[in-house]
C-alpha positions, 0 to 999 in steps of 0.5 A: 475483467475486460482489460487487454494485457501486455507484459513489460519487456523484461517482466518475465526475466530472472536476474539473481534476486530480482527480475532484471537489472535496475536499468532494464526495470527502469526502461520497462517503466519508461516504455510503459509510461510513454506508451499512450496505449497503456492506461495502467501499470500493475506490479507483478509482486513486491520484493526489496529492491525498487530502491535500485530504480530511483536514481534512474527514473525520468520523472519528467517523462512520467509527469508528462504521461500520467496513468494508473500505477499500482502495487504494494509492499516494496512497490511502496518505494515507487508509489511514494517517490512517483507521487512526491516527485510528480504529483501523480496519484499512485495506488497502494493496492492489489498486485498481479501474483498476489491478488489478481492471480488468486485461485480460483478467482480474485477475492470479491472485496479486493476486486470491488475496492479496485473497481471503486477507487481505480475504475471510477471517475467519482470519489470512492466515498466510504470504505468498509471492513471485509467480512473475512480475511486470510494470511495463509501462504501457499507456494507459487513455486510448486503450484500449491496455490492452484490446488485449492482456494485459501481458507478465510476466517471471519473478520472482527472488523477494524479497531478504532484505536484512538478517537478523533476526526481528521481530514488529510491527504493519504500517504504511506505503504509498507513500513519496512519499505518506507525505510528506503526513502528516509533521508533521501529527496524522495521522502514525502511531505507529511504535513497534514497527512493521513499516514497509512502503514502496514508490516510485511510477511517478514513480521518485524517485532513489536520492538522493531516497530516501536523503534521505527515509530520513535525514529518518526518522532525524532524526525518530526513526522508524528507531529505533522500528521492529522491521522494514522491508519494501520493495516492488519498485521500478518502472521502475528500472534494475538499477544503480538497484536496486542503489543503492537497496539500498545506501541502505537498508543505509547508512541503517539500518546502526546498527539490527538490524531485518530488511529484506526488499526487492523484495516484491510490493506497490505499483506493480508487478503483481501485488501483495499486500494488506497490512493496516495495523494487523495484526501480522506476523512477519519471519523472514529466516533462514527466509525467511518473512513472515506475517500473525499476525492476522485483518484482518477480523471 
């Protein structure tokens, strides 16, 4: 794609169930943000321990050296915290292993979306559904992912679950990862926001999602929203997907904001790149979703 690449100092290490200590991982981020030769920082993969870094991060340093920061899943924790603490637009989008490292090449929809949102100085405008998708898992550990391309299935498109028209700042990410931020100073201001949510390959049950959304109701989150986007769930049966839609409608029943579900972001492939902190518009009647502002300067 024409980029010059470098690995962070501790990126290839192994420290139990993480790549390295929290101190070394935070040091990597500080080093990369401070380096004027680095224009983008892309996560290798997700996990469950970005929360280790939050008390160690120098947000003033990061604010003073704005650049592209991108990942998804557990990186949701950093995406949202960086935006909330500094105002830096961050990107819920492709990671190195899962997307840029797709065999035999990056999926065209993912690459096009990344270029449209991250590599252009203009507002991305209307985003459209992918024509095909996959949730197939092929092991990196035994190099099964290099044996063949993953099998994609035709996509029925997005589900315009609840009518309405809304504008607001995009905020969100992986539902389970956002749990790490609740009750902390890193929880985002969601007043007037378009919240986007998706579930991981760990596949929380519809009952679990229902409980989390009820927590959001009790926190006052749902009453603050202008709209809701939901990523295509990974590894769910058709019946479980139906139950998830019913949960979404029941938990949001007293609110008028539009909902779009089964969207192309998160743990299935290919995926959109969604910029946190950029204004977006949902028009369910016209079946349009668009980004109204540039994500980069």
